[in-house]
SEKETOR-582455 format. One record per residue: z, x, y of N, C-alpha, C in turn; residue in one letter. Coordinates in steps of 0.001 Angstrom, whole numbers. Atoms other than C-alpha are relative to their C-alpha. Last residue first. Example, Ala and Ser with C-alpha at 12.3 -4.5 7.8 and 13.67 -1.06 7.14 Angstrom:
REM SEKETOR-582455
+---------+---------+---------+---------+---------+---------+---------+---------+---------+---+
:     n_w :     n_u :     n_v :    ca_w :    ca_u :    ca_v :     c_w :     c_u :     c_v : r :
+---------+---------+---------+---------+---------+---------+---------+---------+---------+---+
:     -60 :    -820 :   -1190 :    7140 :   13670 :   -1060 :     730 :    -770 :    1090 : s :
:       0 :     890 :   -1190 :    7800 :   12300 :   -4500 :       0 :     900 :    1200 : a :
+---------+---------+---------+---------+---------+---------+---------+---------+---------+---+
//
This chain:
REM SEKETOR-582455
+---------+---------+---------+---------+---------+---------+---------+---------+---------+---+
:     n_w :     n_u :     n_v :    ca_w :    ca_u :    ca_v :     c_w :     c_u :     c_v : r :
+---------+---------+---------+---------+---------+---------+---------+---------+---------+---+
:     682 :    1287 :    -199 :    3231 :    1043 :   -9708 :   -1493 :     178 :    -118 : c :
:     887 :      60 :   -1156 :    5001 :    4071 :  -11146 :    -695 :   -1355 :      54 : s :
:     427 :    1380 :    -256 :    7988 :    4633 :  -13405 :    -870 :      18 :    1237 : v :
:    -115 :     418 :   -1395 :    8202 :    8290 :  -14461 :    -539 :   -1417 :     142 : k :
:    1254 :     426 :    -608 :    8930 :    9232 :  -18063 :     241 :    -467 :    1417 : f :
:     999 :   -1019 :     292 :   11636 :   11149 :  -19925 :   -1349 :    -334 :     619 : l :
:    1146 :     425 :     800 :   14281 :    8980 :  -18300 :    -945 :    1160 :    -222 : y :
:    1153 :     509 :    -745 :   17393 :   10693 :  -17028 :   -1128 :    -397 :    -951 : p :
:    1103 :     212 :     930 :   20449 :   10943 :  -19281 :   -1191 :    -579 :     753 : q :
:    1010 :     916 :    -530 :   23376 :   12403 :  -17397 :   -1130 :    -128 :   -1008 : v :
:    -587 :     984 :    -904 :   26640 :   13989 :  -18569 :    -990 :   -1039 :     522 : d :
:   -1164 :     727 :     485 :   25677 :   15961 :  -21713 :     479 :   -1138 :     907 : p :
:   -1001 :    -124 :   -1057 :   22097 :   16965 :  -20869 :    1217 :    -847 :    -371 : l :
:    -471 :   -1390 :     -17 :   19958 :   17522 :  -23981 :    1043 :     233 :    1088 : s :
:   -1367 :     -85 :     522 :   19765 :   13739 :  -24438 :     508 :    1440 :     -70 : i :
:    -162 :   -1421 :     282 :   16730 :   13350 :  -22184 :    1445 :     198 :    -435 : d :
:    -887 :    -780 :    -849 :   16286 :    9606 :  -22463 :     -19 :    1465 :    -406 : f :
:     -16 :     549 :   -1352 :   13464 :    7446 :  -23809 :     803 :     874 :     952 : v :
:    1365 :     317 :    -402 :   12417 :    8984 :  -27142 :     -78 :    -457 :    1458 : l :
:     681 :   -1235 :    -393 :   15804 :   10686 :  -27624 :   -1458 :    -229 :     385 : d :
:    -464 :    -506 :   -1299 :   17536 :    7317 :  -27570 :    -762 :    1232 :     467 : l :
:    1135 :    -230 :    -898 :   15406 :    5891 :  -30392 :     404 :     576 :    1357 : e :
:     937 :    -944 :     629 :   17980 :    6145 :  -33221 :   -1181 :     345 :     908 : t :
:    -620 :   -1330 :      69 :   20689 :    4561 :  -31038 :    -967 :    1028 :    -583 : q :
:    -981 :    -146 :    1087 :   18432 :    1610 :  -30304 :     542 :    1422 :       1 : n :
:     457 :    -303 :    1357 :   16684 :    1510 :  -26944 :    1143 :      15 :   -1007 : p :
:    -878 :   -1063 :     506 :   17883 :    -314 :  -23817 :    -406 :     269 :   -1453 : i :
:   -1107 :     451 :     839 :   14905 :   -2347 :  -22657 :     851 :    1208 :    -398 : k :
:     112 :    -143 :    1456 :   12793 :    -912 :  -19870 :    1224 :    -551 :    -718 : p :
:   -1325 :    -322 :     516 :   12867 :   -2359 :  -16353 :     -81 :      95 :   -1521 : v :
:    -394 :   -1315 :    -476 :    9452 :   -2227 :  -14694 :    1361 :     438 :    -527 : y :
:     843 :   -1015 :     616 :    7962 :   -5100 :  -16734 :     333 :    1409 :     469 : e :
:    -412 :    -414 :    1338 :   10951 :   -7276 :  -15855 :    -868 :    1105 :    -593 : h :
:     610 :     823 :    1046 :   10266 :   -7446 :  -12148 :     306 :     600 :   -1359 : q :
:   -1026 :     759 :     715 :   12754 :   -5722 :   -9869 :    -579 :    -874 :   -1106 : s :
:    -717 :    -871 :     933 :   10268 :   -3032 :   -8790 :    1056 :    -753 :    -807 : m :
:     927 :    -513 :    1003 :    7878 :   -5578 :   -7281 :     722 :     855 :   -1030 : a :
:     351 :    1092 :     901 :   10702 :   -7424 :   -5523 :    -939 :     478 :   -1096 : e :
:   -1173 :     291 :     829 :   12040 :   -4165 :   -4080 :    -296 :   -1124 :    -982 : v :
:    -169 :   -1089 :     967 :    8585 :   -3116 :   -2848 :    1160 :    -289 :    -941 : i :
:    1126 :      59 :     924 :    7911 :   -6480 :   -1188 :     155 :    1066 :   -1090 : y :
:    -256 :    1111 :     917 :   11380 :   -6491 :     357 :   -1111 :    -130 :   -1027 : l :
:   -1058 :    -419 :     923 :   10733 :   -3035 :    1823 :     316 :   -1103 :   -1006 : m :
:     579 :    -967 :     944 :    7413 :   -4167 :    3300 :    1032 :     446 :   -1021 : k :
:     891 :     745 :     894 :    9024 :   -7232 :    4891 :    -605 :     914 :   -1056 : e :
:    -861 :     699 :     958 :   11849 :   -5041 :    6259 :    -839 :    -858 :    -944 : s :
:    -527 :    -938 :    1000 :    9297 :   -2679 :    7809 :     886 :    -697 :   -1027 : l :
:    1107 :    -426 :     860 :    7422 :   -5503 :    9553 :     509 :     928 :   -1104 : v :
:     402 :    1129 :     835 :   10627 :   -7066 :   10897 :   -1106 :     399 :    -968 : e :
:   -1045 :     231 :     998 :   11968 :   -3736 :   12139 :    -355 :   -1138 :    -937 : g :
:     133 :   -1053 :    1000 :    8664 :   -2997 :   13875 :    1037 :    -167 :   -1105 : l :
:    1210 :     294 :     783 :    8786 :   -6345 :   15662 :    -195 :    1025 :   -1106 : k :
:    -286 :    1153 :     844 :   12389 :   -5738 :   16738 :   -1197 :    -351 :    -876 : e :
:    -930 :    -440 :    1054 :   11586 :   -2250 :   18018 :     309 :   -1138 :    -967 : r :
:     777 :    -739 :     985 :    8553 :   -3590 :   19909 :     882 :     500 :   -1140 : f :
:     868 :     969 :     682 :   10719 :   -6184 :   21673 :    -811 :     692 :   -1092 : i :
:    -842 :     740 :     932 :   13346 :   -3558 :   22503 :    -819 :   -1014 :    -793 : q :
:    -290 :    -901 :    1121 :   10715 :   -1315 :   24089 :     831 :    -705 :   -1064 : r :
:    1234 :     -39 :     795 :    9536 :   -4210 :   26241 :     175 :     893 :   -1221 : e :
:     123 :    1308 :     661 :   13103 :   -4769 :   27445 :   -1246 :     -47 :    -891 : a :
:    -918 :      38 :    1141 :   13559 :   -1053 :   28175 :    -135 :   -1312 :    -768 : v :
:   -1406 :     221 :    -334 :   10526 :    -910 :   30441 :     820 :     -97 :   -1287 : c :
:    -272 :    -107 :   -1432 :    6891 :     199 :   30596 :    1478 :    -162 :     356 : r :
:   -1020 :     970 :    -362 :    6179 :     970 :   26963 :     384 :     221 :    1464 : v :
:    -751 :    -541 :   -1129 :    2934 :    2705 :   26085 :     953 :   -1090 :     486 : d :
:     -74 :     786 :   -1230 :    1863 :    1548 :   22655 :     754 :     778 :    1066 : y :
:    -906 :    -585 :    -981 :     726 :    3456 :   19584 :     -86 :    -805 :    1293 : q :
:     654 :    -311 :   -1259 :    -771 :    1454 :   16755 :    1040 :     568 :     955 : e :
:    -752 :     308 :   -1220 :     567 :    1515 :   13250 :    -839 :     385 :    1206 : c :
:     368 :    -776 :   -1180 :   -1363 :    1358 :    9987 :     813 :    -470 :    1201 : f :
:    -210 :     786 :   -1219 :     115 :     160 :    6721 :    -293 :     906 :    1191 : h :
:     113 :    -771 :   -1227 :   -1016 :    1400 :    3359 :     191 :    -927 :    1180 : t :
:       0 :     844 :   -1154 :       0 :       0 :       0 :       0 :     902 :    1233 : m :
+---------+---------+---------+---------+---------+---------+---------+---------+---------+---+
//
């Protein structure tokens, strides 16, 4: 997803505040879109059986078990 921004010359503090609010709204919409997309079930793997742990997690590290694969959209 690509979003283009335009540059504006602001004449006063009130105008700057208006642009800040608009930018905040646009960015929060984009963030919500990303969060909703990542929260869908196809992006969340099932917890594997004990015998399959080494296929999904890096079990060579004692305290943490990061995924062996990268989740991408």
